[in-house]
C-alpha positions as semicolon CSV with decimal commas, in nm:
position;residue;x (nm);y (nm);z (nm)
1;M;0,000;0,000;0,000
2;A;0,270;0,250;0,099
3;D;0,474;0,166;-0,210
4;Q;0,175;0,233;-0,436
5;G;0,128;0,573;-0,279
6;S;0,494;0,670;-0,310
7;N;0,484;0,562;-0,674
8;V;0,208;0,817;-0,737
9;I;0,435;1,096;-0,612
10;K;0,719;0,961;-0,826
11;K;0,488;0,960;-1,130
12;N;0,403;1,324;-1,074
13;R;0,772;1,405;-1,024
14;R;0,845;1,248;-1,364
15;F;0,564;1,456;-1,516
16;Y;0,732;1,766;-1,378
17;D;1,082;1,666;-1,491
18;E;0,976;1,555;-1,840
19;H;0,704;1,806;-1,926
20;V;0,649;2,092;-1,680
21;A;1,012;2,189;-1,623
22;P;1,092;2,209;-1,997
23;M;0,778;2,419;-2,055
24;I;0,879;2,660;-1,779
25;R;1,234;2,683;-1,910
26;E;1,115;2,750;-2,265
27;K;0,832;2,996;-2,195
28;F;0,918;3,145;-1,855
29;G;1,295;3,117;-1,841
30;E;1,345;3,455;-1,677
31;Y;1,114;3,350;-1,392
32;E;1,222;2,984;-1,361
33;S;1,404;3,033;-1,031
34;R;1,099;3,205;-0,878
35;I;0,852;2,920;-0,939
36;A;0,826;2,665;-0,655
37;V;0,698;2,328;-0,774
38;G;0,588;2,012;-0,595
39;L;0,296;1,795;-0,497
40;A;0,132;1,882;-0,166
41;G;-0,205;1,964;-0,016
42;E;-0,542;1,793;-0,035
43;G;-0,568;1,438;-0,167
44;S;-0,453;1,095;-0,052
45;D;-0,186;1,093;-0,324
46;C;-0,007;1,380;-0,147
47;F;0,022;1,162;0,164
48;G;0,150;0,864;-0,032
49;F;-0,168;0,673;0,065
50;D;-0,329;0,661;-0,277
51;D;-0,443;0,319;-0,398
52;A;-0,676;0,167;-0,658
53;I;-0,984;0,253;-0,450
54;S;-0,879;0,618;-0,432
55;R;-0,874;0,650;-0,809
56;D;-1,250;0,673;-0,849
57;H;-1,233;1,048;-0,776
58;D;-0,995;1,344;-0,786
59;F;-0,719;1,141;-0,947
60;G;-0,481;1,253;-1,217
61;T;-0,128;1,349;-1,310
62;G;-0,029;1,702;-1,216
63;V;0,176;1,926;-0,990
64;C;0,141;2,246;-0,789
65;L;0,319;2,562;-0,900
66;W;0,348;2,814;-0,614
67;L;0,415;3,186;-0,664
68;T;0,447;3,488;-0,438
69;D;0,163;3,739;-0,463
70;E;0,387;3,972;-0,663
71;D;0,481;3,703;-0,914
72;M;0,120;3,588;-0,932
73;A;0,025;3,938;-1,049
74;R;0,326;3,960;-1,280
75;F;0,300;3,636;-1,478
76;G;0,063;3,401;-1,293
77;R;-0,215;3,409;-1,553
78;E;0,019;3,330;-1,841
79;L;0,183;3,047;-1,646
80;D;-0,157;2,906;-1,558
81;Q;-0,267;2,909;-1,922
82;A;0,052;2,735;-2,034
83;Y;0,026;2,474;-1,759
84;C;-0,342;2,400;-1,828
85;A;-0,268;2,356;-2,198
86;L;0,005;2,110;-2,106
87;V;-0,205;1,889;-1,878
88;E;-0,496;1,884;-2,119
89;E;-0,289;1,726;-2,394
90;K;-0,406;1,373;-2,485
91;D;-0,298;1,092;-2,251
92;R;-0,137;1,336;-2,008
93;S;-0,405;1,371;-1,744
94;F;-0,756;1,280;-1,634
95;Y;-0,842;1,590;-1,435
96;T;-1,172;1,631;-1,256
97;V;-1,302;1,979;-1,179
98;R;-1,215;1,934;-0,812
99;L;-0,861;1,820;-0,886
100;R;-0,805;2,127;-1,103
101;E;-0,856;2,333;-0,786
102;R;-0,587;2,133;-0,605
103;R;-0,318;2,143;-0,874
104;G;-0,172;2,402;-1,107
105;V;-0,072;2,762;-1,047
106;M;-0,158;2,923;-0,712
107;S;-0,014;3,179;-0,474
108;I;0,184;3,061;-0,173
109;H;-0,040;3,270;0,052
110;D;-0,360;3,119;-0,086
111;F;-0,228;2,762;-0,072
112;Y;-0,153;2,778;0,300
113;S;-0,443;3,006;0,394
114;N;-0,704;2,792;0,219
115;I;-0,580;2,471;0,380
116;L;-0,529;2,613;0,730
117;R;-0,838;2,838;0,709
118;I;-0,657;3,138;0,849
119;D;-0,486;3,440;0,689
120;C;-0,126;3,317;0,679
121;D;0,166;3,559;0,688
122;T;0,374;3,368;0,436
123;S;0,596;3,662;0,346
124;G;0,688;3,738;0,708
125;C;0,685;3,366;0,790
126;T;0,521;3,407;1,131
127;M;0,234;3,248;1,325
128;T;0,073;3,383;1,642
129;N;-0,022;3,158;1,935
130;Q;-0,386;3,241;1,863
131;Q;-0,345;3,110;1,510
132;W;-0,171;2,793;1,632
133;M;-0,459;2,730;1,874
134;A;-0,716;2,770;1,597
135;L;-0,555;2,511;1,371
136;D;-0,680;2,159;1,315
137;H;-0,429;1,871;1,322
138;A;-0,546;1,731;0,988
139;C;-0,521;2,070;0,817
140;L;-0,162;2,104;0,935
141;A;-0,081;1,756;0,805
142;T;-0,232;1,852;0,469
143;A;-0,026;2,172;0,455
144;V;0,309;1,992;0,498
145;N;0,258;1,660;0,319
146;G;0,393;1,550;-0,018
147;E;0,720;1,673;-0,166
148;V;0,869;1,997;-0,290
149;F;1,051;1,935;-0,617
150;R;1,205;2,281;-0,661
151;D;1,206;2,604;-0,461
152;D;1,501;2,826;-0,543
153;A;1,351;3,138;-0,382
154;G;1,269;2,941;-0,066
155;V;0,952;3,135;0,028
156;F;0,723;2,833;0,008
157;T;0,968;2,609;0,195
158;R;1,033;2,861;0,474
159;F;0,668;2,865;0,575
160;R;0,648;2,488;0,533
161;N;0,944;2,451;0,771
162;L;0,777;2,685;1,021
163;L;0,479;2,447;1,033
164;L;0,701;2,138;1,040
165;G;0,874;2,287;1,345
166;Y;0,555;2,190;1,528
167;Y;0,344;2,364;1,791
168;P;0,498;2,613;2,034
169;D;0,554;2,437;2,368
170;R;0,261;2,598;2,550
171;I;0,018;2,520;2,268
172;W;0,151;2,162;2,252
173;R;0,088;2,110;2,623
174;I;-0,263;2,253;2,601
175;R;-0,347;2,015;2,317
176;L;-0,198;1,723;2,506
177;A;-0,405;1,807;2,814
178;E;-0,723;1,835;2,607
179;K;-0,675;1,490;2,455
180;M;-0,571;1,332;2,786
181;H;-0,898;1,456;2,933
182;D;-1,096;1,339;2,628
183;Y;-0,946;0,991;2,648
184;S;-1,019;0,944;3,017
185;A;-1,366;1,098;3,003
186;S;-1,487;0,896;2,706
187;L;-1,317;0,557;2,735
188;Q;-1,213;0,531;3,101
189;V;-1,526;0,678;3,260
190;N;-1,828;0,729;3,036
191;Y;-1,801;0,401;2,845
192;A;-1,855;0,202;3,166
193;R;-2,135;0,432;3,280
194;C;-2,317;0,389;2,948
195;M;-2,277;0,011;2,951
196;S;-2,412;0,003;3,306
197;R;-2,721;0,179;3,174
198;D;-2,746;-0,068;2,883
199;D;-2,700;0,222;2,638
200;T;-2,483;0,054;2,377
201;V;-2,521;0,336;2,125
202;A;-2,372;0,590;2,366
203;A;-2,109;0,334;2,471
204;A;-2,005;0,284;2,107
205;L;-1,968;0,661;2,070
206;C;-1,754;0,671;2,384
207;K;-1,531;0,401;2,243
208;A;-1,490;0,586;1,913
209;K;-1,413;0,917;2,084
210;G;-1,162;0,744;2,310
211;M;-0,986;0,583;2,015
212;E;-0,971;0,918;1,837
213;A;-0,823;1,087;2,145
214;A;-0,567;0,808;2,188
215;M;-0,450;0,839;1,829
216;E;-0,425;1,217;1,851
217;L;-0,222;1,183;2,171
218;F;0,012;0,941;1,997
219;F;0,076;1,190;1,716
220;L;0,115;1,481;1,957
221;L;0,379;1,288;2,151
222;K;0,553;1,193;1,827
223;R;0,534;1,559;1,719
224;V;0,377;1,462;1,389
225;Y;0,048;1,596;1,253
226;P;-0,213;1,324;1,195
227;P;-0,382;1,323;0,855
228;Y;-0,753;1,328;0,772
229;Y;-0,940;1,088;1,002
230;K;-0,985;0,805;0,750
231;W;-0,605;0,784;0,711
232;T;-0,510;0,844;1,077
233;F;-0,479;0,480;1,180
234;R;-0,281;0,391;0,870
235;A;-0,037;0,671;0,943
236;L;-0,019;0,563;1,308
237;K;0,071;0,207;1,210
238;N;0,356;0,343;0,999
239;L;0,492;0,534;1,301
240;D;0,426;0,270;1,568
241;E;0,760;0,088;1,559
242;V;0,677;-0,158;1,839
243;G;0,323;-0,214;1,712
244;E;0,158;-0,274;2,050
245;L;-0,057;0,039;2,054
246;S;-0,178;-0,006;1,698
247;A;-0,260;-0,372;1,769
248;R;-0,466;-0,273;2,074
249;L;-0,649;-0,004;1,880
250;Q;-0,724;-0,254;1,604
251;E;-0,865;-0,503;1,855
252;L;-1,065;-0,231;2,029
253;A;-1,217;-0,115;1,700
254;E;-1,330;-0,468;1,616
255;L;-1,487;-0,545;1,956
256;P;-1,866;-0,529;1,980
257;C;-2,033;-0,399;2,294
258;S;-2,055;-0,693;2,534
259;K;-2,385;-0,681;2,721
260;E;-2,305;-1,013;2,882
261;A;-2,006;-0,863;3,060
262;W;-2,234;-0,618;3,239
263;E;-2,506;-0,855;3,352
264;D;-2,548;-0,839;3,731
265;T;-2,268;-0,584;3,747
266;H;-2,316;-0,251;3,921
267;Y;-2,113;0,049;3,814
268;H;-1,847;0,164;4,058
269;P;-1,601;0,442;3,964
270;N;-1,309;0,274;4,140
271;R;-1,374;-0,086;4,039
272;P;-1,315;-0,143;3,667
273;N;-1,522;-0,422;3,516
274;F;-1,246;-0,626;3,355
275;K;-1,497;-0,883;3,236
276;D;-1,547;-0,640;2,949
277;R;-1,244;-0,659;2,718
278;V;-1,297;-0,294;2,622
279;I;-1,218;-0,193;2,979
280;S;-0,897;-0,396;2,979
281;L;-0,784;-0,251;2,648
282;A;-0,862;0,101;2,765
283;E;-0,634;0,041;3,064
284;D;-0,356;-0,102;2,845
285;I;-0,376;0,186;2,598
286;G;-0,367;0,425;2,892
287;Y;-0,042;0,263;3,006
288;D;0,103;0,290;2,655
289;L;0,026;0,659;2,637
290;S;0,141;0,721;2,993
291;E;0,474;0,561;2,909
292;M;0,507;0,796;2,612
293;L;0,429;1,094;2,836
294;K;0,700;0,980;3,080
295;L;0,955;0,929;2,802
296;A;0,877;1,280;2,680
297;G;0,964;1,412;3,027
298;L;0,610;1,537;3,087
299;I;0,539;1,319;3,391
300;S;0,758;1,135;3,642
301;H;0,538;0,833;3,723
302;M;0,319;0,630;3,490
303;N;-0,055;0,633;3,549
304;P;-0,298;0,475;3,301
305;Y;-0,571;0,715;3,413
306;L;-0,451;1,006;3,200
307;E;-0,682;1,264;3,358
308;A;-0,474;1,241;3,675
309;D;-0,175;1,403;3,501
310;V;-0,350;1,680;3,311
311;R;-0,251;1,951;3,560
312;K;0,107;1,826;3,567
313;V;0,138;1,857;3,191
314;L;-0,010;2,209;3,198
315;Q;0,173;2,343;3,504
316;D;0,522;2,258;3,389
317;G;0,467;2,447;3,064
């Protein structure tokens, strides 16, 4: 699967080397060093996750050409016309309308601002704490995925590197604390309460929210942005070198709600019902994440109940 995805990026790199670069050199030679080119942004192909299933929509050969606002005004329209003529040649591309919006000529400012949904200062290459707090993990992953093939001027890459430098420490700790609370509240507390009430729908939601929080915590502690939710677990498996956490998440996802485990069992906040395998897995995943928190120097003693260390993570920031 991963090899297929990386091959898609290589295919687009060949398209740039064999067709786009010569066109730029021939028609825009005086501006060649000012045009940043690569494949990044929205689409599973930019993450290297593209496969045969993905090709039923928004699939095609093409690259992104990024310009400063000044260069966009100077020659952006002409470059766009030349690029569109190139990709529309027979057997070169199979562009959908939506994919046309994701590839081709665009300003550096608009590329980052549209993905992150804020007004990015790409020329000054700065981000305020308020902006960092407003950002979504998946949007950040989308903004820094793929590959940059050429960027002589370095404007596009400088802002990319700012984002790749990850959250400021205080923002990072706040996000960690939020997800630690979410994990404990949903999977270590409310799941059991819902099962005790025989509300399996609410319990299933608790399990899903807990899994989501656990995965986001994993990425936060790895200092990597998780991609769009449908690709999050796949990306996690690629990063999980030991494989224990991903195996537990896989098992947890495949477990149905066990009503039998809660028959004649009364809820007690300090007595976990380990007859339910979900409860056991929640504890094990809590230990995994607590160990990561300890290795990161955020806590001194492991505790699978993550809520207990929220203040510690926040206070030391």
